[in-house]
C-alpha positions as CSV (number, residue, x, y, z in Angstrom):
1,M,-34.2,-21.3,-15.8
2,R,-32.8,-18.3,-13.9
3,I,-29.1,-17.2,-14.3
4,A,-27.5,-15.6,-11.3
5,A,-25.9,-12.3,-12.1
6,M,-22.4,-11.5,-11.0
7,P,-22.0,-8.4,-8.7
8,I,-20.6,-5.4,-10.5
9,L,-18.2,-2.8,-9.1
10,E,-17.6,0.5,-10.8
11,A,-14.8,2.8,-9.6
12,L,-15.6,6.5,-10.2
13,D,-13.1,9.4,-9.9
14,M,-10.1,7.1,-9.7
15,P,-6.9,9.1,-9.5
16,E,-4.9,8.9,-12.8
17,S,-1.8,7.7,-10.9
18,L,-3.7,4.8,-9.4
19,Y,-5.2,3.9,-12.8
20,R,-1.8,3.9,-14.4
21,Q,-0.4,1.8,-11.6
22,L,-3.2,-0.8,-12.1
23,A,-2.7,-0.8,-15.8
24,V,1.0,-1.4,-15.5
25,S,0.6,-4.2,-13.0
26,A,-2.1,-5.8,-15.2
27,K,0.1,-5.7,-18.2
28,L,3.1,-7.2,-16.3
29,A,0.9,-10.0,-15.0
30,H,-0.8,-10.5,-18.4
31,R,-4.2,-9.8,-17.0
32,S,-7.1,-7.5,-17.9
33,M,-7.7,-4.4,-15.8
34,A,-10.7,-6.1,-14.2
35,Q,-8.7,-9.2,-13.3
36,Q,-5.9,-7.2,-11.8
37,A,-8.3,-5.1,-9.8
38,M,-9.8,-8.4,-8.4
39,V,-6.4,-9.7,-7.5
40,A,-5.4,-6.4,-5.8
41,L,-8.7,-6.4,-3.8
42,Q,-8.4,-10.0,-2.8
43,S,-4.8,-9.5,-1.5
44,A,-5.7,-6.3,0.3
45,L,-8.7,-7.9,2.0
46,A,-7.0,-11.3,2.7
47,V,-5.2,-10.3,5.9
48,P,-7.2,-8.6,8.7
49,S,-6.0,-5.0,9.2
50,A,-4.7,-5.6,12.8
51,E,-2.5,-8.4,11.6
52,R,-1.4,-6.4,8.6
53,R,-0.4,-3.5,10.9
54,A,1.5,-5.8,13.2
55,A,3.4,-7.3,10.3
56,L,4.2,-3.8,9.0
57,F,5.5,-2.7,12.4
58,A,7.6,-5.9,12.7
59,R,9.2,-5.2,9.3
60,L,9.9,-1.6,10.2
61,Q,11.6,-2.6,13.5
62,A,13.6,-5.2,11.7
63,D,14.9,-2.6,9.2
64,D,18.0,-1.2,10.9
65,R,18.1,1.8,8.5
66,R,14.9,3.2,9.9
67,F,16.0,3.0,13.5
68,D,19.6,4.0,13.4
69,Q,20.7,5.0,16.9
70,A,23.7,7.0,15.5
71,K,21.5,9.8,14.2
72,P,20.9,12.8,16.4
73,A,17.6,13.2,18.2
74,P,15.1,15.6,16.6
75,E,15.3,17.9,19.6
76,M,19.1,18.3,19.2
77,L,18.6,19.2,15.5
78,I,16.0,21.8,16.4
79,R,18.2,23.2,19.1
80,A,21.2,23.4,16.8
81,D,19.1,25.1,14.1
82,R,17.8,27.7,16.6
83,E,21.3,28.5,17.8
84,R,22.6,29.4,14.3
């Protein structure tokens, strides 16, 4: 009888901040680091990148704080700075 081996993924040279973020999210979700890494990978790969970008742009456009028309244009700020 032959037992199928599960694929293994090893992450080398992981930034410390990313490791800590994964550890915190694993602890909050009561998961192991491996389980949390699987959940994060599954959610990141679940939506095709084109759809993910379109959803991000839609959220940014809906956020009025990012596209406030009352703010001066960058050109006007540069011109004012040069004239000081």
